[in-house]
C-alpha positions in Angstrom: -3.4 4.4 -11.2 0.2 5.6 -10.8 0.9 4.5 -7.2 -1.1 1.3 -6.9 -0.9 -1.8 -9.1 -3.7 -4.4 -9.0 -2.3 -7.9 -9.2 -5.5 -10.0 -8.5 -9.1 -9.8 -7.6 -11.8 -12.2 -6.5 -9.7 -13.9 -3.8 -12.0 -15.9 -1.4 -11.2 -14.3 1.9 -14.3 -15.5 3.8 -12.6 -18.6 5.3 -9.8 -16.3 6.7 -12.3 -13.8 8.0 -14.2 -16.6 9.8 -10.9 -17.7 11.5 -10.0 -14.2 12.4 -13.4 -13.7 14.0 -12.9 -16.8 16.1 -9.5 -15.6 17.4 -9.9 -12.2 19.0 -6.9 -12.9 21.2 -4.6 -12.5 18.2 -5.3 -8.7 17.9 -2.5 -6.6 19.5 -0.7 -9.5 21.0 2.4 -7.5 20.0 1.9 -3.8 20.5 5.3 -2.4 19.4 4.0 -0.9 16.1 1.0 0.6 17.9 2.7 2.0 21.0 6.2 3.1 19.9 7.0 6.8 20.1 5.9 8.7 17.0 4.2 5.7 15.4 1.8 6.4 12.6 0.0 3.2 13.6 -1.5 4.3 17.0 -5.1 4.3 15.8 -5.2 0.7 14.5 -4.7 -2.9 15.7 -2.8 -5.7 14.1 -2.0 -9.4 14.1 1.6 -10.3 13.5 1.8 -13.5 11.4 5.5 -13.5 10.3 8.4 -11.2 11.1 11.7 -11.1 13.0 11.9 -13.4 16.0 10.5 -11.6 19.1 13.3 -13.1 21.2 15.6 -10.7 19.3 13.7 -7.6 20.2 15.9 -5.0 22.0 14.7 -1.8 20.2 12.7 -1.0 17.1 15.7 -0.1 14.9 17.6 -3.3 15.5 14.4 -5.4 15.3 13.7 -4.0 11.8 17.3 -4.7 10.6 18.1 -7.6 8.3 16.7 -10.9 9.5 15.1 -14.2 8.4 11.4 -14.0 9.3 9.8 -16.6 11.5 6.2 -17.6 12.0 4.2 -16.3 14.9 1.4 -18.2 16.6 -1.2 -16.6 14.4 0.1 -18.7 11.4 -1.0 -21.8 13.2 -4.4 -20.4 14.3 -5.3 -19.1 10.8 -4.7 -21.9 8.3 -6.8 -20.1 5.7 -3.8 -17.8 5.2 -1.9 -20.6 3.5 -3.7 -20.6 0.1 -3.9 -16.8 -0.1 -0.2 -16.3 0.7 1.2 -19.2 -1.4 -1.0 -18.5 -4.4 0.2 -14.9 -4.2 3.8 -16.0 -4.0 3.3 -18.1 -7.2 1.5 -15.3 -9.0 4.2 -12.7 -8.4 7.1 -15.3 -8.8 8.1 -14.8 -5.2 11.6 -15.8 -4.2 11.2 -15.3 -0.4 8.4 -14.5 1.9 9.0 -11.6 4.3 6.7 -10.0 6.9 3.0 -10.8 7.1 0.6 -8.7 9.1 -3.2 -8.3 9.4 -4.3 -4.8 10.1 -7.6 -3.5 11.5 -8.5 0.1 11.3 -11.8 0.8 13.2 -14.4 3.2 11.9 -13.0 6.7 12.5 -9.5 5.4 12.8 -6.6 5.6 10.5 -2.9 5.4 9.9 -1.1 8.8 9.9 0.9 9.9 6.8 4.4 8.3 6.7 7.1 6.9 4.5 8.5 3.5 5.4 12.3 3.0 5.3 14.9 0.4 6.3 16.1 -3.0 5.2 12.8 -4.8 5.0 11.2 -2.1 2.8 14.1 -2.1 0.4 14.3 -5.9 0.2 10.6 -6.9 -0.2 7.7 -5.7 -2.3 4.5 -5.1 -0.4 1.1 -6.5 -1.3 -2.3 -5.6 0.2 -5.1 -8.1 0.3 -8.5 -6.5 1.1 -10.3 -8.6 3.7 -13.0 -6.1 4.7 -13.6 -2.6 3.3 -16.5 -0.2 2.8 -16.9 3.1 1.0 -15.0 5.7 3.0 -12.2 3.4 4.0 -9.4 4.8 1.8 -5.7 4.2 1.3 -3.9 7.4 0.1 -0.6 8.0 -1.6 1.0 11.4 -2.3 4.1 11.2 -4.4 5.7 13.3 -7.1 2.8 15.7 -6.9 0.2 13.1 -7.6 -2.3 12.1 -4.8 -4.4 9.0 -5.3 -7.0 7.3 -3.1 -7.8 3.6 -3.3 -10.8 1.8 -1.8 -10.2 -1.8 -2.8 -13.0 -4.3 -3.2 -12.9 -7.3 -0.8 -10.7 -10.0 -2.3 -8.6 -7.5 -4.3 -4.8 -7.6 -4.1 -2.7 -4.5 -4.8 1.0 -3.9 -4.9 2.2 -0.7 -3.3 5.7 0.9 -2.9 5.5 1.9 0.8 8.6 4.1 0.4 6.1 6.7 -0.9 4.2 8.9 1.5 1.0 7.1 2.4 -1.8 6.9 4.9 -5.3 5.4 5.6 -8.5 7.1 6.7 -11.5 5.0 7.7 -14.6 7.1 7.4 -16.8 4.1 6.9 -19.0 2.6 9.5 -17.1 -0.6 9.9 -13.6 -2.0 10.5 -11.2 -2.0 7.5 -9.2 -5.2 7.6 -6.2 -5.8 5.3 -3.7 -8.7 5.0 -0.2 -7.3 4.2 2.2 -9.8 2.6 5.8 -8.8 1.9 7.5 -10.8 -0.9 10.9 -10.7 -2.5 10.4 -10.7 -6.3 12.0 -9.3 -9.4 8.7 -9.4 -11.4 8.1 -5.6 -10.9 11.7 -4.3 -11.3 
């Protein structure tokens, strides 16, 4: 694949999925990504685990500017995140942990085509940990005339440059759930 790089497979995500199932209140506790004007994320839900301090939120642009991330309550409610995140940090020789999100795209939902930009995207590499997926739940990238689709197996971890045009379509019969971990690393430069 040209746009996606697999960095691990076989990660045990069941403990985390059990914790997520026990904490429905974490979904969409912060709706800014889902409800802002022109967002490509309107047809999905998420759990914010780590990002800029919500006390600093004035508008989307300033909130996404340079910052030191902080833990959100989900970090404490989902302790099974720790081995996944810190094992990934070690595997990719991470220097700093950035944003951490869990996304849920329902059957028939998706994320519209878009290109991410800004400080966070330029500073961190983005890694996707498949927590739940089924045939028909595909992650697409179209860049430099090459379109690729990825349907990762549960427990797979993929690196992706989200400065490229990308989108997700869930044509499966179940939710597609992904852990997104942003890590500062020079390993892939």
